[in-house]
Each structure stands twice: as structure tokens, then as C-alpha cells.
Steps between C-alpha positions, in 0.01 A plus 500: 500500500531447130188308396173475690228278353167397646479126430152447650232458233166678544607650833243778450221238472356657185479165316233245594367188325192555288187383681133569418293736708584821686582333832640148465502292815823466696769388470593724207873464451705778339691404184856371559431433868433172679247464781636247751208526742210724597313751284596797284280767339543764234436834671414811296415721801797475737775570248840664541575545127339391173160336480533207739669359806485148642311423822602207720198400708484166672679324783844404382501657152833465316558662163840428348715542189826326405766653273847394391787603727810639329847428631679802644186717508346670800131546573252715689122470547293820483119513524194692620237354734184598691318300768140484618412358839743310720733292283843342503693593183834353400739512204735204448776469240669161460787362297397177322695221332429347158221287651345813658600382848579778744868556580466804729289811542681838499176690571236390752331817624170590665342824379341748738124521429396833344160633393681722249724401209853448630822427313712215631858434385717202589871516562726428205586128489710270285680373310321163468665226708648189336231284344242778480317497166187695594390776732138487621299792644202407718231736635321363804187605692291356780259660750645580839404260778157576643414763239179529295441575131564695292870406507709538188805661344547661159831494313603715203813580300698201629859509368794265526786726393804326355830686500769397253833649392688637199753282319840655421682333210784583260503187281282455189343177624673281240757243615797539265761334719536279808724635775647341814820520701728324747417445866498831687483713185199725448286654226313817594281772351484863618150646536396865521177638642247632247500875442323680783538222754686596817489147640359157429438174677654195337239226457643235267828398337453324165764275339459338159624141536612395151649159582568262789231590755515317831834649606517734797631853475536791741291815462672830577337843517769767499494874553643732234857418609457133393627382839253600773231235547149644527384170644676190628599284196299179469485192277222392265446210260328555163274212398452553127621687193352849460448794731570410861350744750658552843267666753665794679180666621536391863861622530413870530758611241451869425734654242564871449768475229639251248517140617619164366349152481761227472524124459798335673571157353530214749563230238755525219325636187151418631236622456514705180312830493376667183695784337393753239794560265316718249648853495474759631603394850386696802831467684314383809614138509807408702716197578687436824802266492629349822840446336558875472257627764365757256190593302507553121227607262346230280454517123138389532181583687442229760138392535455601861205725586358674805141567609456810718220705652499878505378515857469292814349153491397512860287723717579773748452339841406663830511326840396618845465382855130506581358641820453136605873432437425277198693564176302628200597563139354633177630593155427695183603503135612805301146594389293310756355586840628339818376149570318432824708431811602137549627360828792261519342174623695489827747714692496827692743781576531810716703695243496580128537211254771507233424382145685439172441319170762237415507170310130535408405521868377774731730482802389622843722541807369598842594524865297250699231650717628563851845361411817593314482190281534534120248321276481469120211389279450502121209495258547329164388753237397221262285293736420755773594247768702588811807302603441552873695691763858395564688636799844636413808488722579816692286773653406858413378804692287652224351418163710327234579632152497299174616576146554287189774499239492280189700231681434545872246604758658713773379544857625754755409535868601691811649255747446503874836679530378778264741386228374449144511145361431372151470169316382378159358198320492391138201371301327172576296366788575440779736799518872453568583803713854613561612562857424833666781752451535835682539822306840645602474792741125541485239541776140615486203572724240403237440247225751521212399589142654316204483510121695365206612655171618314194609772258863570597664232714215322673501678835298416810408828678420538870363804686443533875424746776772534759462366854336761724526770233309627196807461276465318168781278372549304178738223392527260208647155432618343176295186436805346331773564758276555808721799587343813648571855379470652849246708686407845366281743695204646311370846589157505659342345807239243597384310806389203291642255249586642158378337177705430184427400142664529157401530137737459207706811568415641843501412868199629697486564875195596706454581869245636744633837611500641851187695405326179382512610135612244241831586332682342205810556292693322225866442414721367227628144525861598562676508836462695712151586371446854374157584639239746383350719769222369720147537359171441677198327361258784414273408792482227758662409830574189703625392839683192372755400240384539138538223243601572140530285188551546127226344287518574129587868473336591831656556841240371747462610862299315767458640850300460818288809548477719809126568493377241553821354630452157343393613152674371185604748228680473165633754251719484189725733301596464135878469476470648148293812568501538880120510502326361810185288498389630839439311823243221494370347819463124475261296707652317795700605801847446647685610815844455331691620191397356164711296255505537119666274243499576127 
């Protein structure tokens, strides 16, 4: 991520109001914080870092701080805590309107009591929902029911990390000329990634409205060919003269090469956008004329800008089926530990869950417990709320598979006739799924694996194990024409489902071999794929399908262990250097394969 700023003031609790005497009576409230209820103390004995920490010690103590929320930004809470006695500890983050009235709460988490200093990290959340002016962090403590003093919790180094982006611009910021066009015509600017960036996530499109706000226009985000949409075009209405920001952060637009932002005019000569006509020109501004159906370069620099991040503005997610058949999930940021396991409020399954991030939601698809029914649920990544399980038409033998593109969420399943079926939905809630369609000529005896690449021609890839064999097959479909390239057999063998993922230039495939070792290989994005040889992870084995995902510049692996048979393990390999992090056993247990989404 480009910019990371801690916006909490006095999160280390080193600043306190001046009071006479060595031990002022409680409550003693740390500077910049607000005590809603209960009692706080300055503690100079139980300290994680610095000279002091804050102690919450009373039934129902709430210590809180409110800061301004910034449009388009993402947030994460990170803190250290230590408990004494039997206490209930909770961290709540809420979005607030201009009157400081709560809109929603993206974080509402109980902390596990610990006699030793523990770090706790929330999931990444944001951007702020409409109407949100503030974000408020509240630390809460109360003694557990039936417990006896002493009961308290200490907090230290509390951070609310705000992640913002980098603005790309080629104009000089001075409006020299007003520019508009006829209905259907477009003005666009070509953007290039900063030096050293292999990819970026597009957060905001900025248009300078020079005259006639209040008129709708269509926003286009094009690939380097100026014709392929990176997201479904949509309309917006500027409300005033000046910079008009269009939020793209929830559309999951990741660019790996040059891209274009365009304004398509819906009203003749309205609105006008600003143009910089002071030489030299960058040669990045273009005009499209419907009368000729062609693009031509403009003799000006249009005042259209882009805000991008140099990483991912979401977390790496992991989901499992618990030993009680409930569905659990957790996540981590690039430099943060895994969060604690959270359970989806309702629902159960007897197979692995499938997860994907799309339209600012964490999507989960499962096979109903004891049935072949297909269920889907989503968690809003801004509010943290779940939509609730919705049964889908059709039936499946095994686990589902999910993957997101900039414009669609795809789902694939193995039908009761062992054929492979797929469908997709666009953004928005409730989803508008297409009908199930069979993959031509394909059958499998396991769950299918799917992934999506956006570098060449926006291909949807599918890998399966053959019916009654250990053969591995791969196919791909154009997301534009919905035509399949045809099945190609891949060397190697597995008794379980394969796993697929892509980065900007490579397709990755992983399987559990016949000897229970974990194998992987990569290929170019042409067809048929030209594969490297199979490699094994340096150590490790499993008796189930592995799950792989690209997150940043790391290829992550998650597997169910063999000893003990329900253990949860993760590993990662740098796609730059090939260096492995080594296997880490996570707490928790599962009888089924795991599911990663990055």
C-alpha cells in the first residue's frame, strides 16, 4: 500500500493531563481520549513500550477516540493488550455521521484474555460508507460474570492505520481551456504505472469539472488497447465546479500495464472538463469521435487524474470448515499477523468452503450439510455485516469454487452428473446470477478449480481431476465471447482437486501428489500453457487438496496437515526470489481442504 498513517493521537498513552501529587485519584483520562464510562488509570508498571500504558478497571469502562474519516481510504486497528483476572475485553470501531451518530460498525471483536502482552490486529476495513464523517475507536472492559477483583485490562500502542493512494497526473493543475464534446464522444487520459511498480489497484478517478456541473456522464476504465473495459461502465453526476472524485476502490480494478480513464458525454457539450494547453504536452490525452469510430490524440492535457495503490487494499483471507461443521474465517495484511478465527453467524457444511473478494464483499459458497444444496453468503468489508445465506438453484457433489474478475464473480461446481457447471454475477446486491452453463466435454470426480487473468485477453481458467483417474486437465474460456479453448491434459497426477491462481504474468497450479507431497508449477498465459516442471514445497505433506493464492508478491499455500490430521498449515514463496517462508501451523482444526483468497 502506498501510504500508511496512524491517525490515532496519543495511542501510546504517554501524554496525560497535569495533576498534582504522585498518584491522582481515578479516573485519570489520557490526553486526546474520551472516557464514556467507568475508570481509567495511568500505569507505569505494566507497560508494553514507553513509560506508560492505560488501565481500564471498573465495570463497563469505555475509552474512546474519534477521528475524521477520509473518503476512499482503508483502515486497520492494531494494538497491544494484557489482562489481569477474569475480564471481558472488546474493541469496537464505528462509522459516524456529522452528528456523531453511528452508521455501522465494521469491527466489533472480543479479545481473548491474556496475562501476557498480546498484539491484536483487526481486518482491513473501508472505505467509509456514504454519510460517514468520523471513525470512532472504542476500548471496552468489564469483569466477567461471577468473577472477583482484581479485574482489569491494560492497552498500549493503539493504532488506527489509514491507507491512502498515490495520485497520477499529467496536467499542470491550471485550467487553460474548457473542453466538452457531442453525445457519445469521449475524452481520455492514458496512465502509466510508476517506475518499479508491477501492478496497482485503482482507487479513484478524478475529473476537473470546469463548467456546467449537474450533467451525467459515463465513466470508462480501459486497458492499454483503449477498448477493453476493466470494469463495467457506469454513470455519475458531478455536483459542483472543481475536482470531482469517483470512488473505484470497491471495484477490484488491478492494472499491470498502461490504462485509460475516460469521460463519455451523455449531454451535448456538457459538462466541460478542464484542459491544460500550456506546452509541452504529454501526448497522453485522447479524443474518441462516434462519427468516425476512431481515437485521435488531443493537443492538450485533459485534467483527468487517477489515484492508485502500490499493493492490495484488502487482506488475505482464509476459510475452513470447523470440526463442528461451522464455517470459520480469518485474515491478515501484508505485514500483520493473522487475526483470530471468526465464525459466520449461521450455516454449516460437510465440505470445504469457497471464498473470493468481489464488489467490496467477502463471498462464501458452501455445500449444505448433509445435502447437495448450494448456499452463498457475503460479508460487507465496510460494515462487517453478513447478508445471510441464500440457496442457489442446482445441486453439487463437492465443494464449490469462486473467483473474481473486475466485472464479475464466477462460481463453478461439479454437478450430480459429474459435469462441470459455471455461472457469474455482476456487482451490486442482491446478485443477479446468470444461468448455469455446462463446460463442453468436461467431467470430474472432485471439486473444480478456477482462476481469472486480466493481462492478455481476460481468460477464465478451469482445472479438474478426471473421473475415476488421477489425470489433470485444464481449459479456459474468454470472458468476452464465452467460448472455450478446449481441454488440455497436464502431466502429473492427483487424487484430489487441483488449485489454480494467477499473478500478472503467470498461471500457477498446485496439487497433492500420489505420495502426499505438495507440488506446484507455473506457465505462461498463452494457449496451450507452456509449463515449467513440477516442484515440491521444500517440506510438508497433506492428504487433501491444497489451496493457493497470490497476495502481493507472494504465492501462498494452505493445507490440511497429516499429523495431526486436522491441523492447519500455511507457507509462502516469493515470486521474485523463490525464497520460502517455511510452514507455520495456525491454531484451529479442520477435517476438509482449506480455502484462500487474496
